[in-house]
C-alpha positions in Angstrom: 146.9 102.1 52.6 144.6 98.6 52.8 142.0 97.9 54.4 144.1 95.3 55.5 146.9 97.1 57.6 144.4 100.1 58.5 143.3 98.3 62.1 146.9 97.6 62.5 148.1 100.7 62.3 145.6 102.7 63.9 146.3 100.4 67.5 150.1 102.3 66.8 148.9 104.9 66.8 146.8 104.6 69.6 149.7 103.0 71.8 152.3 105.9 70.5 149.5 108.5 71.3 149.3 107.0 75.0 153.2 106.7 75.7 153.4 109.7 74.3 150.7 111.3 77.1 151.7 109.2 79.9 155.2 110.7 79.6 154.2 114.1 79.3 152.4 113.7 82.7 155.4 112.1 84.2 157.9 114.8 83.1 154.8 117.5 84.0 153.9 115.8 87.6 154.0 118.4 90.2 156.5 117.8 92.9 156.7 118.9 96.5 160.0 120.4 97.5 160.6 118.1 100.6 163.7 119.8 102.4 163.9 121.1 106.1 165.5 124.5 104.7 164.5 126.8 101.3 166.6 125.8 98.3 167.7 129.5 96.4 166.1 129.8 92.5 168.9 130.6 90.7 168.7 132.6 86.8 171.3 129.5 86.0 172.7 126.2 87.0 175.6 127.6 89.3 175.6 128.6 92.9 177.4 131.6 91.7 175.0 132.5 89.7 172.1 135.3 90.8 169.7 134.3 93.5 165.7 134.7 91.9 164.7 133.9 94.5 164.4 131.6 98.2 161.8 128.6 97.5 160.5 127.4 101.1 160.1 123.6 101.8 156.8 122.0 100.7 156.7 124.6 97.4 155.1 122.9 94.3 157.2 122.3 91.2 157.3 121.1 87.9 160.6 119.8 86.5 161.9 121.4 82.7 165.0 119.8 82.3 167.7 118.3 83.7 171.4 119.3 83.0 174.8 118.7 85.1 173.3 117.4 88.2 171.1 120.6 88.7 167.1 121.0 87.6 165.7 123.9 85.4 162.2 124.4 86.9 158.8 125.8 87.3 156.9 126.5 90.3 153.0 127.4 90.8 153.5 131.3 90.7 155.1 130.7 87.4 158.8 131.2 88.7 161.2 129.9 86.4 164.7 128.8 87.3 167.5 126.0 88.4 168.2 124.4 92.0 170.9 121.7 92.6 170.0 118.0 92.6 173.0 117.1 94.4 171.2 119.2 97.5 168.0 117.9 97.7 169.6 114.9 97.6 171.4 115.4 100.9 169.6 116.9 103.9 173.0 118.1 105.5 173.5 120.7 102.9 171.4 123.8 104.1 172.2 126.6 101.8 174.7 126.5 97.9 177.4 128.3 99.7 179.2 126.5 102.4 180.3 123.4 100.3 182.9 120.5 100.4 183.6 117.6 98.0 184.7 114.4 98.4 186.8 113.0 95.2 184.9 109.6 94.0 187.7 108.4 92.3 191.1 110.1 91.0 190.0 113.9 90.0 192.2 116.1 88.2 192.4 119.5 89.3 192.3 122.1 86.3 193.6 125.7 85.9 190.4 126.6 84.4 187.0 124.7 84.4 187.8 123.4 80.5 189.8 119.8 79.9 192.3 121.3 77.7 193.6 123.6 80.1 196.5 123.1 82.8 196.4 119.6 84.8 197.6 121.1 88.2 197.4 117.9 89.9 195.7 114.6 90.9 193.5 114.3 93.5 193.2 111.0 94.9 189.9 109.4 95.8 187.6 110.1 99.1 190.5 113.2 99.6 188.2 115.9 101.3 188.6 119.7 99.6 186.8 123.1 99.9 184.6 123.9 96.9 184.0 127.5 96.4 181.5 127.8 93.6 179.9 125.0 91.7 179.2 125.9 88.1 178.5 124.3 84.8 179.7 120.7 85.9 182.7 122.5 86.8 183.4 123.0 90.9 185.9 125.7 91.8 188.0 124.1 94.9 190.9 124.4 96.7 193.8 122.0 97.0 197.2 121.4 98.0 197.1 125.6 98.6 196.2 126.1 94.8 192.8 127.1 93.3 191.6 125.4 90.3 188.5 123.1 88.6 187.5 119.6 89.1 184.5 117.5 87.3 181.9 118.1 89.4 180.5 113.9 88.1 183.9 113.2 89.8 182.5 114.8 93.5 180.5 114.2 95.8 178.7 117.3 96.8 178.8 118.1 100.7 177.9 120.6 103.5 181.3 121.9 105.0 179.7 121.0 108.7 179.8 116.9 107.2 183.5 117.4 107.1 185.9 117.5 110.1 187.8 121.2 109.6 191.3 119.4 109.5 191.0 117.8 106.6 189.5 120.7 105.0 192.0 123.3 106.4 194.9 120.8 104.7 194.0 121.9 101.4 192.6 125.4 101.6 194.6 128.5 99.9 195.0 131.1 103.1 197.3 133.9 102.2 200.5 134.0 104.1 202.0 137.0 106.5 205.2 137.7 104.7 207.5 137.9 107.2 209.0 141.1 108.7 209.2 142.6 105.2 211.6 145.6 106.6 214.1 142.6 107.2 214.6 141.8 103.5 216.5 143.1 101.6 215.1 146.3 99.5 216.5 144.1 96.1 214.9 141.1 97.7 211.7 140.1 94.6 209.1 137.8 95.9 206.7 135.7 93.8 203.1 136.4 94.7 200.7 133.8 92.5 201.2 130.5 92.1 201.6 128.2 88.8 203.9 131.1 87.2 207.2 129.8 85.3 210.5 130.9 85.1 211.8 131.6 82.2 214.8 131.5 80.3 214.5 134.6 78.1 211.6 137.6 78.9 209.1 135.8 76.1 206.1 133.9 76.5 207.7 131.3 74.1 210.9 130.8 75.7 212.0 127.5 77.8 210.3 127.3 81.0 213.7 126.7 83.7 210.6 125.9 86.3 207.7 126.9 88.1 208.5 128.5 91.4 207.0 128.2 94.7 204.2 130.6 96.2 206.4 133.3 98.1 209.5 132.2 96.9 212.0 134.7 97.0 214.9 136.4 94.0 217.6 138.9 93.7 216.5 141.2 91.7 219.5 142.7 89.2 217.1 144.3 86.1 213.5 144.9 84.7 213.0 144.7 80.8 209.5 145.4 79.1 208.6 144.6 75.9 205.0 143.9 73.8 204.4 141.3 76.2 204.5 143.2 78.7 208.0 143.4 82.2 209.7 140.8 83.4 212.2 141.0 85.9 215.6 139.6 85.4 216.0 137.8 88.6 218.7 135.5 90.3 217.3 132.5 92.7 218.6 130.7 95.8 221.3 128.8 93.7 222.3 131.4 91.6 220.5 130.6 88.4 218.9 133.6 86.6 215.9 134.0 84.5 212.6 136.5 84.3 209.7 136.4 85.6 206.5 138.8 84.7 206.0 141.8 87.0 202.8 141.5 87.9 202.4 138.1 89.5 206.0 139.4 91.5 206.5 142.5 94.7 209.2 143.9 95.7 210.2 143.0 99.5 210.0 146.8 100.8 207.3 148.3 98.5 204.6 147.5 102.0 206.6 149.4 104.5 204.7 152.6 104.4 201.1 150.9 103.5 198.4 151.4 106.4 197.9 147.7 107.7 195.4 149.0 110.5 191.5 149.6 109.7 190.5 153.2 111.2 187.3 153.3 110.8 184.0 150.6 111.5 181.2 152.9 110.0 180.4 153.9 107.0 179.4 157.3 108.1 183.3 157.7 109.3 184.8 156.5 105.8 186.6 158.2 103.3 186.4 155.9 100.0 188.3 157.0 96.6 186.8 155.4 93.3 189.3 155.2 89.9 186.8 154.9 86.9 190.2 153.8 84.9 191.5 155.0 82.5 190.0 158.0 80.4 190.7 161.1 78.4 193.5 160.2 75.6 193.6 156.8 77.2 190.1 154.9 76.0 191.2 151.5 77.6 189.6 148.7 76.3 187.2 149.0 73.1 184.5 146.9 71.7 185.1 144.8 68.5 182.3 147.5 66.9 184.5 150.5 68.3 181.3 151.8 69.8 181.7 151.1 73.4 185.1 152.0 75.6 186.2 151.1 79.1 186.9 154.8 80.3 183.0 155.4 79.1 181.8 151.8 81.3 184.6 152.6 84.0 183.0 156.1 84.6 179.5 155.6 84.5 180.3 152.6 87.0 181.7 154.9 89.5 179.0 157.3 89.0 176.7 154.3 90.6 179.0 153.1 92.6 178.8 156.9 94.4 175.5 156.6 94.8 175.4 153.9 97.0 178.4 154.5 99.2 177.0 158.2 99.5 173.5 156.3 100.7 175.3 154.4 103.3 176.9 157.1 104.4 180.8 157.5 103.4 182.6 160.1 101.7 183.5 160.1 98.2 186.1 161.3 96.1 186.1 160.6 92.7 190.0 160.6 90.6 188.1 162.1 87.3 184.3 163.3 86.9 184.5 163.4 83.4 186.8 162.3 80.5 189.9 163.4 81.6 193.3 162.3 81.8 194.8 161.1 85.2 198.1 159.7 85.5 198.1 156.6 87.4 200.5 158.2 89.7 197.7 160.9 90.5 195.2 158.1 91.1 197.5 156.6 93.9 198.2 160.1 95.6 195.2 161.2 95.9 194.0 158.4 97.8 197.0 158.6 99.8 197.0 162.5 100.4 193.1 162.3 101.5 194.2 159.0 103.7 191.4 157.2 102.2 190.0 153.9 104.3 189.3 152.2 100.8 190.5 153.1 97.2 189.0 151.1 94.5 189.5 150.9 91.1 187.0 149.9 88.3 188.1 148.3 85.0 186.2 146.3 82.4 189.0 143.3 80.9 189.7 142.5 77.8 191.8 139.2 76.3 192.9 137.7 73.1 190.5 135.0 73.0 186.8 136.5 73.0 185.8 133.4 75.0 187.1 134.9 78.5 184.9 136.1 80.5 184.1 137.0 83.8 184.8 139.2 86.9 188.4 139.1 88.8 189.4 140.9 92.4 193.2 142.4 92.9 194.9 143.0 95.7 198.7 144.1 96.1 199.3 144.8 99.7 198.9 141.6 101.6 196.9 143.9 104.4 194.2 144.3 101.5 193.5 140.7 101.4 190.8 140.7 103.4 189.1 143.6 101.7 189.4 142.3 98.1 187.9 139.1 99.3 184.7 140.9 101.2 184.2 142.7 97.9 184.7 139.7 95.4 182.3 137.6 97.8 179.7 140.1 96.5 180.6 140.0 92.9 180.1 135.9 93.1 176.6 137.0 93.0 176.3 138.5 89.5 175.4 136.8 86.5 179.1 136.6 85.3 182.2 133.6 86.0 184.2 135.1 89.2 187.9 134.0 88.7 188.5 135.0 92.5 191.1 137.0 94.2 194.4 137.8 92.8 197.3 139.8 93.5 198.0 142.3 90.7 201.1 144.3 90.6 199.0 147.9 89.3 201.1 150.9 90.0 197.5 152.6 91.5 197.9 149.4 94.0 201.8 149.1 94.4 201.9 152.9 95.2 199.2 153.1 97.4 199.4 152.9 101.0 195.8 153.3 102.0 193.7 149.9 101.5 193.4 149.4 98.0 191.7 147.1 95.2 191.2 146.7 91.5 188.2 145.0 90.1 187.8 144.0 86.9 184.1 144.0 86.5 183.6 141.7 82.6 185.8 141.3 79.6 184.8 143.8 76.7 186.2 141.3 74.4 183.7 138.4 75.6 179.9 139.0 73.6 178.0 137.8 76.6 180.1 139.7 79.0 179.4 142.9 76.6 176.3 142.9 76.5 176.3 143.3 80.3 178.6 144.9 80.6 176.7 148.2 78.3 173.4 147.1 80.7 172.7 150.1 82.7 171.2 147.5 85.2 174.0 145.8 85.1 176.6 148.4 86.4 174.2 149.6 88.8 173.7 145.9 90.1 178.0 145.2 90.0 178.0 149.0 92.1 175.5 147.7 94.6 177.7 144.7 95.1 181.0 146.4 95.2 179.3 149.4 97.7 177.6 146.2 100.0 181.6 144.0 100.0 182.8 147.5 100.9 180.4 148.2 103.4 180.8 144.7 105.2 184.2 144.9 105.3 184.6 148.4 107.4 181.7 147.1 109.5 182.6 143.8 109.8 186.5 142.8 109.5 188.1 139.9 109.5 189.5 138.9 112.3 
């Protein structure tokens, strides 16, 4: 470098260093939490992610990163986690759970949290709707009786208290009571999930004739099973014949003998049957490296769950205490014979797509919806995505005359989920969450 340009180079470097220093000071500036309520610090940027701490008003912190309207921060006592910027900007939001949204533009409701999934509805601007959770740039919402996902950038997030209740009720997914099942023909089939298909043939690739309504009734003709699962051949009210999946439908008289009234209101009086899924010659899902079997992790989770429930005062019965074969019929019969106050079947899922992830709570009998909802509310606090409460036509639920639910607690086929599933800490935490949900429903039942 020549002497002529040396002073200019020095001046440039000094300005660059000075600018970087100022930027660093801005990024590392200490900020006080200027709210009237505590803010929940979470492990990941989502309202259904693990809570680390409650940050009191006036807590000092530094912003490390901003992503999807969430802030990665570090507090003065070196706690690191995420807080929602949208809560900081709206003093009416007193927690990150009781949320509503308002569409800021024409907004697409998707079946899943990605733009490649099925578009269910178009939400007009200024429409209000309940938000179940907000995570990673997506909000799971209720709209037009459906549960789906909208991109958070098209939503103004509010407290539910800011929105007239009647506006939210227009959109809520409320399980309807199925009218007097005893009066329905025993061959009546009822559609129990939204967004399903009426197929020309018992094949997912066959022509979709139309999308049935929730609780639409059909006349049962026959059942057929193939490598894709079981299908019902049915006729709709117009006499048109087609196939629907059995897993999303129920027969009208299946719940006639089901226990619909809660019998106990104390854990000390409760009898709970825990069903560790699979076992013996049935391994269930198997990890890709062949080292983890579903039957083993359901059993270890069941043992943790038994310990927590017994600590709460409940009497616990296991459908299996070791690696043994137990038929589906025997599992349901054990619940019926002991007049269980709760039957809970534990499973870990698997799918063809390794990206599939998360937990799901299934019920069959309408009377068991509140139980499933109570437990699922606790599952949303775990580290995995939660897919909500769904109807599921599983024999251990269908043949159960007692309050029953089946839980899928993560995907064995997803590497991230599998890391949690193999963890004893995760199994303990998920068992504690299930126990808390059961206790909440028994001691504080939904009206």
